[in-house]
N, CA, C and O atoms as a GROMACS GRO file, in nm:
protein
  320
    1MET      N    1  -3.604   4.906  -0.160
    1MET     CA    2  -3.633   4.913  -0.288
    1MET      C    3  -3.528   4.956  -0.401
    1MET      O    4  -3.530   4.915  -0.517
    2TRP      N    5  -3.441   5.041  -0.350
    2TRP     CA    6  -3.332   5.103  -0.452
    2TRP      C    7  -3.226   5.005  -0.452
    2TRP      O    8  -3.141   5.005  -0.541
    3LEU      N    9  -3.226   4.891  -0.321
    3LEU     CA   10  -3.125   4.827  -0.325
    3LEU      C   11  -3.167   4.714  -0.388
    3LEU      O   12  -3.078   4.638  -0.429
    4ILE      N   13  -3.276   4.685  -0.406
    4ILE     CA   14  -3.324   4.552  -0.492
    4ILE      C   15  -3.286   4.587  -0.648
    4ILE      O   16  -3.222   4.501  -0.709
    5TRP      N   17  -3.313   4.680  -0.699
    5TRP     CA   18  -3.295   4.759  -0.814
    5TRP      C   19  -3.148   4.776  -0.844
    5TRP      O   20  -3.120   4.776  -0.964
    6GLY      N   21  -3.064   4.788  -0.772
    6GLY     CA   22  -2.939   4.777  -0.758
    6GLY      C   23  -2.861   4.647  -0.763
    6GLY      O   24  -2.747   4.629  -0.807
    7LEU      N   25  -2.949   4.554  -0.705
    7LEU     CA   26  -2.894   4.441  -0.739
    7LEU      C   27  -2.945   4.341  -0.868
    7LEU      O   28  -2.895   4.235  -0.908
    8VAL      N   29  -3.042   4.400  -0.910
    8VAL     CA   30  -3.134   4.338  -1.026
    8VAL      C   31  -2.997   4.402  -1.148
    8VAL      O   32  -2.943   4.326  -1.229
    9VAL      N   33  -2.966   4.532  -1.137
    9VAL     CA   34  -2.886   4.606  -1.207
    9VAL      C   35  -2.752   4.515  -1.216
    9VAL      O   36  -2.726   4.451  -1.318
   10LEU      N   37  -2.683   4.517  -1.122
   10LEU     CA   38  -2.573   4.472  -1.069
   10LEU      C   39  -2.541   4.321  -1.152
   10LEU      O   40  -2.440   4.287  -1.213
   11VAL      N   41  -2.647   4.259  -1.131
   11VAL     CA   42  -2.647   4.081  -1.205
   11VAL      C   43  -2.660   4.100  -1.301
   11VAL      O   44  -2.618   4.000  -1.360
   12ALA      N   45  -2.710   4.208  -1.408
   12ALA     CA   46  -2.744   4.194  -1.519
   12ALA      C   47  -2.618   4.249  -1.573
   12ALA      O   48  -2.577   4.196  -1.676
   13VAL      N   49  -2.540   4.358  -1.517
   13VAL     CA   50  -2.414   4.431  -1.575
   13VAL      C   51  -2.310   4.242  -1.594
   13VAL      O   52  -2.268   4.189  -1.696
   14LEU      N   53  -2.303   4.193  -1.452
   14LEU     CA   54  -2.238   4.053  -1.420
   14LEU      C   55  -2.284   3.961  -1.539
   14LEU      O   56  -2.199   3.909  -1.611
   15VAL      N   57  -2.403   3.943  -1.556
   15VAL     CA   58  -2.408   3.865  -1.676
   15VAL      C   59  -2.400   3.914  -1.824
   15VAL      O   60  -2.364   3.828  -1.904
   16LEU      N   61  -2.425   4.028  -1.868
   16LEU     CA   62  -2.365   4.078  -1.968
   16LEU      C   63  -2.222   4.058  -1.981
   16LEU      O   64  -2.161   4.010  -2.076
   17GLY      N   65  -2.180   4.100  -1.872
   17GLY     CA   66  -1.991   4.112  -1.885
   17GLY      C   67  -1.969   3.958  -1.906
   17GLY      O   68  -1.856   3.940  -1.952
   18ALA      N   69  -2.015   3.880  -1.895
   18ALA     CA   70  -1.955   3.730  -1.883
   18ALA      C   71  -2.021   3.688  -2.014
   18ALA      O   72  -1.963   3.592  -2.066
   19ALA      N   73  -2.134   3.736  -2.086
   19ALA     CA   74  -2.143   3.685  -2.224
   19ALA      C   75  -2.039   3.765  -2.336
   19ALA      O   76  -2.002   3.718  -2.444
   20LEU      N   77  -2.008   3.887  -2.283
   20LEU     CA   78  -1.938   3.952  -2.380
   20LEU      C   79  -1.812   3.891  -2.350
   20LEU      O   80  -1.721   3.912  -2.430
   21PHE      N   81  -1.795   3.839  -2.278
   21PHE     CA   82  -1.622   3.797  -2.223
   21PHE      C   83  -1.650   3.674  -2.314
   21PHE      O   84  -1.604   3.681  -2.428
   22SER      N   85  -1.726   3.552  -2.277
   22SER     CA   86  -1.726   3.443  -2.389
   22SER      C   87  -1.716   3.465  -2.547
   22SER      O   88  -1.636   3.415  -2.627
   23LEU      N   89  -1.826   3.560  -2.568
   23LEU     CA   90  -1.834   3.595  -2.712
   23LEU      C   91  -1.677   3.651  -2.744
   23LEU      O   92  -1.639   3.628  -2.859
   24GLY      N   93  -1.604   3.705  -2.677
   24GLY     CA   94  -1.487   3.769  -2.757
   24GLY      C   95  -1.360   3.627  -2.759
   24GLY      O   96  -1.264   3.632  -2.837
   25GLY      N   97  -1.377   3.528  -2.678
   25GLY     CA   98  -1.308   3.425  -2.680
   25GLY      C   99  -1.368   3.348  -2.813
   25GLY      O  100  -1.285   3.292  -2.885
   26ARG      N  101  -1.495   3.342  -2.846
   26ARG     CA  102  -1.544   3.294  -2.975
   26ARG      C  103  -1.494   3.366  -3.104
   26ARG      O  104  -1.454   3.314  -3.208
   27LEU      N  105  -1.504   3.483  -3.075
   27LEU     CA  106  -1.470   3.550  -3.177
   27LEU      C  107  -1.311   3.573  -3.231
   27LEU      O  108  -1.274   3.598  -3.346
   28ALA      N  109  -1.238   3.558  -3.121
   28ALA     CA  110  -1.054   3.525  -3.153
   28ALA      C  111  -1.064   3.394  -3.206
   28ALA      O  112  -0.967   3.362  -3.275
   29GLY      N  113  -1.178   3.284  -3.190
   29GLY     CA  114  -1.114   3.140  -3.255
   29GLY      C  115  -1.179   3.148  -3.382
   29GLY      O  116  -1.136   3.076  -3.472
   30LEU      N  117  -1.290   3.235  -3.404
   30LEU     CA  118  -1.346   3.242  -3.533
   30LEU      C  119  -1.231   3.338  -3.650
   30LEU      O  120  -1.232   3.336  -3.773
   31GLN      N  121  -1.161   3.396  -3.580
   31GLN     CA  122  -1.060   3.505  -3.648
   31GLN      C  123  -0.945   3.388  -3.642
   31GLN      O  124  -0.905   3.367  -3.757
   32ARG      N  125  -0.903   3.334  -3.580
   32ARG     CA  126  -0.818   3.266  -3.621
   32ARG      C  127  -0.849   3.145  -3.730
   32ARG      O  128  -0.762   3.120  -3.813
   33ALA      N  129  -0.955   3.081  -3.731
   33ALA     CA  130  -0.994   3.006  -3.840
   33ALA      C  131  -1.011   3.048  -3.990
   33ALA      O  132  -0.997   2.978  -4.090
   34ALA      N  133  -1.044   3.178  -3.979
   34ALA     CA  134  -1.046   3.251  -4.080
   34ALA      C  135  -0.883   3.272  -4.174
   34ALA      O  136  -0.848   3.279  -4.292
   35VAL      N  137  -0.825   3.277  -4.052
   35VAL     CA  138  -0.659   3.345  -4.113
   35VAL      C  139  -0.656   3.172  -4.181
   35VAL      O  140  -0.677   3.155  -4.302
   36ARG      N  141  -0.633   3.072  -4.103
   36ARG     CA  142  -0.617   2.931  -4.175
   36ARG      C  143  -0.690   2.911  -4.242
   36ARG      O  144  -0.663   2.824  -4.324
   37LEU      N  145  -0.797   2.964  -4.248
   37LEU     CA  146  -0.850   2.935  -4.410
   37LEU      C  147  -0.817   2.979  -4.538
   37LEU      O  148  -0.814   2.908  -4.638
   38GLN      N  149  -0.790   3.105  -4.532
   38GLN     CA  150  -0.730   3.175  -4.612
   38GLN      C  151  -0.583   3.135  -4.658
   38GLN      O  152  -0.540   3.136  -4.774
   39ARG      N  153  -0.512   3.098  -4.538
   39ARG     CA  154  -0.400   3.021  -4.577
   39ARG      C  155  -0.397   2.913  -4.684
   39ARG      O  156  -0.331   2.882  -4.783
   40ARG      N  157  -0.522   2.862  -4.601
   40ARG     CA  158  -0.521   2.702  -4.705
   40ARG      C  159  -0.567   2.737  -4.859
   40ARG      O  160  -0.529   2.672  -4.957
   41GLN      N  161  -0.652   2.845  -4.865
   41GLN     CA  162  -0.695   2.865  -4.972
   41GLN      C  163  -0.589   2.924  -5.062
   41GLN      O  164  -0.588   2.910  -5.184
   42GLN      N  165  -0.515   2.980  -5.004
   42GLN     CA  166  -0.352   3.048  -5.103
   42GLN      C  167  -0.305   2.916  -5.183
   42GLN      O  168  -0.304   2.904  -5.305
   43GLU      N  169  -0.252   2.789  -5.057
   43GLU     CA  170  -0.195   2.691  -5.111
   43GLU      C  171  -0.256   2.619  -5.199
   43GLU      O  172  -0.203   2.540  -5.276
   44ALA      N  173  -0.377   2.644  -5.189
   44ALA     CA  174  -0.487   2.551  -5.294
   44ALA      C  175  -0.491   2.627  -5.419
   44ALA      O  176  -0.515   2.561  -5.520
   45ALA      N  177  -0.474   2.740  -5.430
   45ALA     CA  178  -0.454   2.785  -5.566
   45ALA      C  179  -0.290   2.763  -5.627
   45ALA      O  180  -0.260   2.754  -5.746
   46LYS      N  181  -0.204   2.757  -5.518
   46LYS     CA  182  -0.056   2.754  -5.588
   46LYS      C  183  -0.072   2.620  -5.642
   46LYS      O  184  -0.074   2.597  -5.763
   47LEU      N  185  -0.087   2.512  -5.529
   47LEU     CA  186  -0.098   2.403  -5.614
   47LEU      C  187  -0.178   2.331  -5.747
   47LEU      O  188  -0.147   2.229  -5.808
   48GLN      N  189  -0.296   2.426  -5.769
   48GLN     CA  190  -0.381   2.428  -5.852
   48GLN      C  191  -0.298   2.486  -5.980
   48GLN      O  192  -0.329   2.444  -6.091
   49GLU      N  193  -0.207   2.569  -5.970
   49GLU     CA  194  -0.106   2.659  -6.090
   49GLU      C  195  -0.034   2.550  -6.100
   49GLU      O  196  -0.021   2.516  -6.217
   50LYS      N  197   0.022   2.472  -6.015
   50LYS     CA  198   0.147   2.383  -6.024
   50LYS      C  199   0.078   2.252  -6.120
   50LYS      O  200   0.135   2.212  -6.221
   51ALA      N  201  -0.055   2.191  -6.073
   51ALA     CA  202  -0.091   2.109  -6.172
   51ALA      C  203  -0.148   2.118  -6.292
   51ALA      O  204  -0.174   2.022  -6.365
   52LEU      N  205  -0.171   2.254  -6.322
   52LEU     CA  206  -0.195   2.312  -6.449
   52LEU      C  207  -0.065   2.308  -6.515
   52LEU      O  208  -0.059   2.252  -6.624
   53THR      N  209   0.051   2.364  -6.458
   53THR     CA  210   0.193   2.348  -6.546
   53THR      C  211   0.228   2.190  -6.550
   53THR      O  212   0.276   2.155  -6.658
   54LEU      N  213   0.215   2.094  -6.459
   54LEU     CA  214   0.216   1.968  -6.459
   54LEU      C  215   0.150   1.920  -6.617
   54LEU      O  216   0.218   1.859  -6.700
   55GLN      N  217  -0.003   1.962  -6.640
   55GLN     CA  218  -0.046   1.898  -6.708
   55GLN      C  219  -0.008   1.953  -6.865
   55GLN      O  220  -0.018   1.890  -6.970
   56ARG      N  221   0.039   2.086  -6.845
   56ARG     CA  222   0.092   2.108  -6.996
   56ARG      C  223   0.216   2.021  -7.042
   56ARG      O  224   0.238   1.972  -7.153
   57THR      N  225   0.308   2.014  -6.902
   57THR     CA  226   0.424   1.953  -6.950
   57THR      C  227   0.410   1.778  -6.992
   57THR      O  228   0.490   1.717  -7.063
   58VAL      N  229   0.279   1.717  -6.921
   58VAL     CA  230   0.243   1.607  -6.962
   58VAL      C  231   0.219   1.614  -7.113
   58VAL      O  232   0.290   1.546  -7.188
   59ALA      N  233   0.124   1.692  -7.162
   59ALA     CA  234   0.106   1.734  -7.314
   59ALA      C  235   0.200   1.721  -7.378
   59ALA      O  236   0.218   1.623  -7.450
   60ASP      N  237   0.272   1.808  -7.366
   60ASP     CA  238   0.402   1.832  -7.442
   60ASP      C  239   0.492   1.676  -7.439
   60ASP      O  240   0.540   1.632  -7.544
   61VAL      N  241   0.503   1.614  -7.330
   61VAL     CA  242   0.563   1.525  -7.354
   61VAL      C  243   0.541   1.415  -7.439
   61VAL      O  244   0.608   1.369  -7.531
   62GLN      N  245   0.408   1.373  -7.377
   62GLN     CA  246   0.322   1.282  -7.485
   62GLN      C  247   0.324   1.308  -7.619
   62GLN      O  248   0.330   1.208  -7.691
   63GLN      N  249   0.321   1.438  -7.686
   63GLN     CA  250   0.333   1.512  -7.813
   63GLN      C  251   0.485   1.450  -7.871
   63GLN      O  252   0.516   1.380  -7.967
   64GLN      N  253   0.546   1.502  -7.781
   64GLN     CA  254   0.679   1.447  -7.812
   64GLN      C  255   0.727   1.316  -7.859
   64GLN      O  256   0.799   1.285  -7.954
   65ALA      N  257   0.658   1.235  -7.753
   65ALA     CA  258   0.668   1.092  -7.768
   65ALA      C  259   0.608   1.030  -7.898
   65ALA      O  260   0.664   0.946  -7.969
   66GLU      N  261   0.462   1.094  -7.922
   66GLU     CA  262   0.410   1.050  -8.103
   66GLU      C  263   0.476   1.104  -8.183
   66GLU      O  264   0.477   1.047  -8.292
   67GLN      N  265   0.557   1.232  -8.173
   67GLN     CA  266   0.647   1.237  -8.295
   67GLN      C  267   0.764   1.146  -8.288
   67GLN      O  268   0.798   1.090  -8.393
   68LEU      N  269   0.810   1.131  -8.214
   68LEU     CA  270   0.941   1.037  -8.230
   68LEU      C  271   0.892   0.907  -8.253
   68LEU      O  272   0.966   0.845  -8.328
   69GLN      N  273   0.775   0.831  -8.208
   69GLN     CA  274   0.727   0.742  -8.251
   69GLN      C  275   0.710   0.717  -8.386
   69GLN      O  276   0.739   0.613  -8.448
   70ARG      N  277   0.648   0.847  -8.439
   70ARG     CA  278   0.614   0.858  -8.573
   70ARG      C  279   0.722   0.832  -8.673
   70ARG      O  280   0.700   0.764  -8.773
   71ARG      N  281   0.864   0.895  -8.642
   71ARG     CA  282   0.978   0.888  -8.685
   71ARG      C  283   1.031   0.788  -8.723
   71ARG      O  284   1.054   0.764  -8.842
   72ALA      N  285   1.069   0.688  -8.594
   72ALA     CA  286   1.080   0.571  -8.562
   72ALA      C  287   0.981   0.485  -8.677
   72ALA      O  288   1.040   0.408  -8.753
   73GLU      N  289   0.849   0.497  -8.687
   73GLU     CA  290   0.799   0.416  -8.765
   73GLU      C  291   0.850   0.462  -8.896
   73GLU      O  292   0.877   0.373  -8.976
   74SER      N  293   0.868   0.575  -8.930
   74SER     CA  294   0.882   0.612  -9.094
   74SER      C  295   1.041   0.541  -9.138
   74SER      O  296   1.062   0.498  -9.251
   75ILE      N  297   1.127   0.538  -9.046
   75ILE     CA  298   1.272   0.491  -9.031
   75ILE      C  299   1.247   0.356  -9.077
   75ILE      O  300   1.293   0.313  -9.182
   76LYS      N  301   1.181   0.295  -9.006
   76LYS     CA  302   1.185   0.147  -9.043
   76LYS      C  303   1.100   0.114  -9.152
   76LYS      O  304   1.134   0.012  -9.212
   77ALA      N  305   0.980   0.184  -9.202
   77ALA     CA  306   0.959   0.155  -9.315
   77ALA      C  307   1.027   0.202  -9.442
   77ALA      O  308   0.992   0.168  -9.555
   78GLY      N  309   1.124   0.279  -9.414
   78GLY     CA  310   1.251   0.304  -9.527
   78GLY      C  311   1.336   0.216  -9.545
   78GLY      O  312   1.388   0.197  -9.655
   79ARG      N  313   1.378   0.120  -9.399
   79ARG     CA  314   1.443   0.023  -9.451
   79ARG      C  315   1.374  -0.114  -9.488
   79ARG      O  316   1.430  -0.190  -9.568
   80GLY      N  317   1.266  -0.144  -9.437
   80GLY     CA  318   1.178  -0.221  -9.508
   80GLY      C  319   1.162  -0.265  -9.655
   80GLY      O  320   1.069  -0.338  -9.688
   0.00000   0.00000   0.00000
C-alpha cells in the first residue's frame, strides 16, 4: 500500500516539476518580450519628439515663406 502511495506522490512531483519547468521557459519568453516592448515604446517616444520638432520647423519655414511672399508682392506693387 505504501508503495502505491509513494508512486502516486512521485508521479505527482514529476508532473509538478515538468509544469514548473515549462512555466519557467514561458516566463523567460514573456520577460524578453516585455523588454523588447519597453525598448520599442522608448523608440516610439523619441520618434514622436522628433516628429513634433519637425512639425514646428515646417510651420516656421511656412511662416517665413509667407512673409517673403508678402514682401515680394509689396516690392512688385511699389514698382508697378
